[in-house]
N, C-alpha and C positions, 0 to 999 in steps of 0.2 A: 845669431850674431848680427841681426838686422831687424828693422822694424819699419812701420809706415813713416815714422818720424825721421828716419835716416834715408828716405826715398827708396825703400825696398818695395818692389812692385807687389809681390805676393809672399806672405810669410805664414808658415804653418808650424805647428809643434805637435809632437807625439804626446800622448797622455803621461808618459814617464819623464818628460822634459823638466829640467829645473831652470827656470828663467829668473836670473838675479844678477846683480852687479858683482857680488862676491858670494862665496860659499855660505850656507846657512849657519854653520857652526861659528865661523869667524864673525858674521854679522851679529849673532846672538851674544857672543862674548863681548863685543863692543857695546851693544845696546843695553844689556843687562849686567854689565861689568863682572862677568864670570859667575853669576849666581844662578843656580839651577840650570846649567847649560843643557843637559840632556832633555829635560822637560820643555824648556823654552825653545830648543831647536825643533822639536816635533811640532809645536804650535806655529813657529815661524814658517816652516815648510808648508804646512797645511794652509796657512793664511796668505803667504806672499810668494813663495818660490815655486809656484805651480803654474802650468799653462792656462788654467781656467781664469785666473786673475789677470793674466796678461791679455787674454782674449777679451775679457770684460772691459779692460781699459783701452783696447784698441791697438795694442802693440803687435798682435798677430790676428790674422783673419779667422782661423779655425784651428781646432784641435782635431787632428786626423789619426786614424788607426794606422799602424805601420804597414799593414797589408794593402792599404789603399794609396800609399805614397806614390808608387810608379804611375798609376792612372791619373792622379791629381796633377803630378808634375807634367805629364804629357799634355793634358788638357790646358794647363796654364801656359806652357811654353808655346802651344799653338795659338793661344789667345794673344800672347805678347809678340808673336812673330812679326806683326805689322806695326808695332808700336813705333811712333816717331817722337823721339825725345828732343825737345827744343830748350836748350840752355841759353841764358843771356850771353851776349858777346863778352869776351875777356877784356878787362880794362888794361891789364899790363901783361907783358910777356915775362919769361924767366930772365933774370939778369945773369950775365956770366960771372962766375966766381973765380 
C-alpha cells in the first residue's frame, strides 16, 4: 500500500504478492474488452501484477520470503529509529469551518 514514490521508507513484498491498481481480471476485461479473459488474465498476472516487476521498477526494495519478514522488519526498524524527518514549514493552517 506504499512505495518509494509515496515517501515510504522501506517497502518489501512476499513472492505471492499481487501489486496492481486493480484486480487482474478487471484490468484484463477493460484492456481486452472481454475477449479471452482467462488466457489474458494469466498473461497479465505474469507480466504486470507480480512483485518482481514492482521491484524492477523501484516501487519496492526487495522481494522477501515470509519466514524472513520478522528479521528484516526488526533490522529496518532499528535502522530507522534515529531517522530525523524534516518537512518544509506549512504555509497555511486549517481554517475553521
